One Martini backbone bead per residue (centre of mass of N, CA, C, O) as a GRO file, in nm:
protein
   95
    1MET     BB    1  -7.120   1.911  -1.980
    2ASP     BB    2  -6.940   1.803  -1.726
    3SER     BB    3  -6.792   1.910  -1.454
    4PRO     BB    4  -6.566   1.877  -1.236
    5SER     BB    5  -6.553   1.821  -0.921
    6GLN     BB    6  -6.561   2.046  -0.656
    7PRO     BB    7  -6.481   2.177  -0.381
    8PRO     BB    8  -6.610   2.341  -0.147
    9LEU     BB    9  -6.554   2.669  -0.045
   10HIS     BB   10  -6.703   2.607   0.200
   11ALA     BB   11  -6.755   2.486   0.482
   12GLU     BB   12  -6.885   2.303   0.697
   13ALA     BB   13  -7.091   2.324   0.963
   14ALA     BB   14  -6.916   2.154   1.153
   15THR     BB   15  -6.664   2.330   1.144
   16TYR     BB   16  -6.797   2.588   1.257
   17VAL     BB   17  -6.877   2.462   1.531
   18LYS     BB   18  -6.599   2.375   1.627
   19VAL     BB   19  -6.478   2.661   1.628
   20TRP     BB   20  -6.684   2.785   1.818
   21LEU     BB   21  -6.618   2.591   2.060
   22GLY     BB   22  -6.324   2.688   2.074
   23LEU     BB   23  -6.388   2.980   2.141
   24VAL     BB   24  -6.550   2.931   2.392
   25PHE     BB   25  -6.319   2.782   2.545
   26LEU     BB   26  -6.109   3.019   2.527
   27THR     BB   27  -6.291   3.219   2.689
   28GLY     BB   28  -6.304   3.059   2.949
   29LEU     BB   29  -5.999   3.034   2.995
   30LEU     BB   30  -5.963   3.350   3.012
   31ALA     BB   31  -6.146   3.383   3.256
   32ALA     BB   32  -5.986   3.187   3.447
   33VAL     BB   33  -5.711   3.337   3.430
   34SER     BB   34  -5.807   3.618   3.535
   35ARG     BB   35  -5.825   3.495   3.846
   36LEU     BB   36  -5.490   3.449   3.899
   37GLY     BB   37  -5.390   3.721   3.807
   38GLN     BB   38  -5.238   3.972   3.647
   39ASN     BB   39  -4.997   3.816   3.504
   40LEU     BB   40  -5.174   3.586   3.390
   41ALA     BB   41  -5.375   3.759   3.243
   42THR     BB   42  -5.178   3.881   3.049
   43LEU     BB   43  -5.072   3.628   2.922
   44GLY     BB   44  -5.346   3.521   2.831
   45LEU     BB   45  -5.418   3.768   2.655
   46LEU     BB   46  -5.143   3.742   2.462
   47THR     BB   47  -5.228   3.432   2.371
   48ILE     BB   48  -5.542   3.378   2.326
   49THR     BB   49  -5.638   3.612   2.151
   50PRO     BB   50  -5.471   3.557   1.888
   51LEU     BB   51  -5.590   3.280   1.842
   52LYS     BB   52  -5.886   3.363   1.807
   53ALA     BB   53  -5.827   3.559   1.568
   54GLY     BB   54  -5.710   3.340   1.380
   55LEU     BB   55  -5.964   3.174   1.357
   56VAL     BB   56  -6.155   3.393   1.241
   57LEU     BB   57  -5.982   3.455   0.993
   58TYR     BB   58  -5.966   3.172   0.869
   59PHE     BB   59  -6.278   3.089   0.873
   60PHE     BB   60  -6.489   3.336   0.882
   61MET     BB   61  -6.299   3.514   0.664
   62HIS     BB   62  -6.161   3.318   0.450
   63LEU     BB   63  -5.834   3.299   0.439
   64ARG     BB   64  -5.782   3.007   0.330
   65HIS     BB   65  -5.895   3.104   0.024
   66GLU     BB   66  -5.658   3.259  -0.022
   67GLY     BB   67  -5.388   3.397  -0.123
   68PHE     BB   68  -5.056   3.452  -0.056
   69LEU     BB   69  -5.054   3.760  -0.067
   70LEU     BB   70  -5.291   3.826   0.138
   71ARG     BB   71  -5.170   3.678   0.370
   72THR     BB   72  -4.911   3.842   0.389
   73VAL     BB   73  -5.036   4.113   0.435
   74VAL     BB   74  -5.182   4.037   0.700
   75LEU     BB   75  -4.937   3.953   0.861
   76ILE     BB   76  -4.778   4.229   0.836
   77THR     BB   77  -4.984   4.392   0.970
   78LEU     BB   78  -5.005   4.238   1.245
   79GLY     BB   79  -4.693   4.276   1.301
   80THR     BB   80  -4.699   4.581   1.315
   81LEU     BB   81  -4.898   4.612   1.539
   82LEU     BB   82  -4.736   4.453   1.752
   83ILE     BB   83  -4.503   4.643   1.755
   84PHE     BB   84  -4.649   4.896   1.849
   85PHE     BB   85  -4.754   4.777   2.113
   86ALA     BB   86  -4.483   4.718   2.233
   87LEU     BB   87  -4.377   5.007   2.234
   88LEU     BB   88  -4.610   5.123   2.405
   89PHE     BB   89  -4.559   4.935   2.666
   90SER     BB   90  -4.265   5.013   2.699
   91ASP     BB   91  -4.316   5.317   2.745
   92ALA     BB   92  -4.513   5.289   2.984
   93ALA     BB   93  -4.322   5.117   3.175
   94LEU     BB   94  -4.064   5.341   3.172
   95ARG     BB   95  -4.232   5.587   3.332
   0.00000   0.00000   0.00000
């Protein structure tokens, strides 16, 4: 008996190449923004870097194939880390 064909678990190589090119582009963009001044560099770092991390988590660490519970745990963990960083930076800024 033949089982019904299922879609492949892993993405095609073309998808990985596209994501990698996107990561290279975002890295170049981050390098370009860092030359525009400290405030823009900080803003770029705080916006572009999480986007890059999200792409890596979603595609290369195969988070898109995981269930709802694991995705939720990862998001809660990253959110908690973000809150701790915000508290750390606010404490350092107010001293």
